[in-house]
C-alpha angles and dihedrals in degrees: 000000000000091000090050091050091049091051091051091049090050092051091046091049092049092050091048091051092047090050091050091051091048095052090047090049094055094039091235091186089068088072081095088081094066106022097072090054091052087052089047092057090046095050095044092049090052090047091052087055092046092241145092124259097231129231094271090061091048092052096047093043089052092050092045091052093046090050094046096049094042091051093048095048095044091052091044090055090049095046093046097040093108094049092042090057091056097044113085090212094057103027090100093064121118100259098047089048091046091236084133128026120230091245090054091052089049092051091052089048092052091049089052090050090053090050090051093049094046092048092049090049090053092050101054142302094265093056090051092049091051095053092093089054090051091048091056089061097037092053101028103053092071090063097049096084087064093068113012140039087217086082089111091061090048090056090046093052089049091056089041087070088075101078092036090053092047090051095047091047088065101028107030103191131118094200113133092241091055094046099054098085097039089048090054091048092046092051090046089056091043093056092042094053094038089051096054092041087059088058093046092050091060087081092067103045096118094043094047093049092047093050101039096251120149128234137137093249091050092047102039106016133251098285093056091042091056090049091052089047091055090051091048092051091048089053090049093056091046093051091047089052091049090054091051092048091049090055096039093234120185133245099286090064091054090050086056092050090049091049091051091050092049093047091049090052089050090050091055092048089058096059131056132176090256099034127054097156091122096042094115091054091048094046104039110022103037096042090051089053091050095052094047095043095051092048096046093047090048091049090052090049090053093045092051091047 
């Protein structure tokens, strides 16, 4: 009996360690970039209906987002494993170091896919029907850098699903009048994420050029990439403002938009074509602040209304 118990403890410990490595490999904590925007779509859809989404919606939207992002990142790590092993910046990741086996990463990805499907099913029939559309983006964006420098926009559109999904979870209608605001929010997120991915990709210019991978920095250089990023972030703020105007949101929302604009300007002051020393601060910290600030200010606007 003691031997059996020890074997079970060993298996449980191994699984716990593998799970810890997996969540570290996919940077699970960065779900914070997209989750607040899913909540934003949810809250604004409920506000348009003069109601509140309910805790069941909040729980299933959270699980759906966790499943979607986990699936996308796990598959990205699998798809890019070969390139990651050759790139000095990414050679320390779990798959190149064999801390996780490809089949283990795939099993985690499949578990995340099940979580996404079950969560969508619990939300409403429309969300479940749209899961295949989401999967095209969640799986496909990792391949785009193999054939187009528009890969940054593909990543942005993938994250832009978050507010659209949050909206449709509460207000499941595909009528044009119902889709205007979530479309504006989705595009705002798409340009925001695409814009900071342009900055992040500047780290890999030499590697991408040497290995035939596509990106705006590799094609046009870092200076032009940062200019395009600024334009994308300006468009993001404008689209966010358009969504707020369409809903007639109060002053707290505009404080959030102003905070996002200021943080984005700060982000662009931290990086220069010849200096990316503060790139991690610009990419991780500031973008987390933006997502949380916009959501909390929007939530306050809805609460006051």
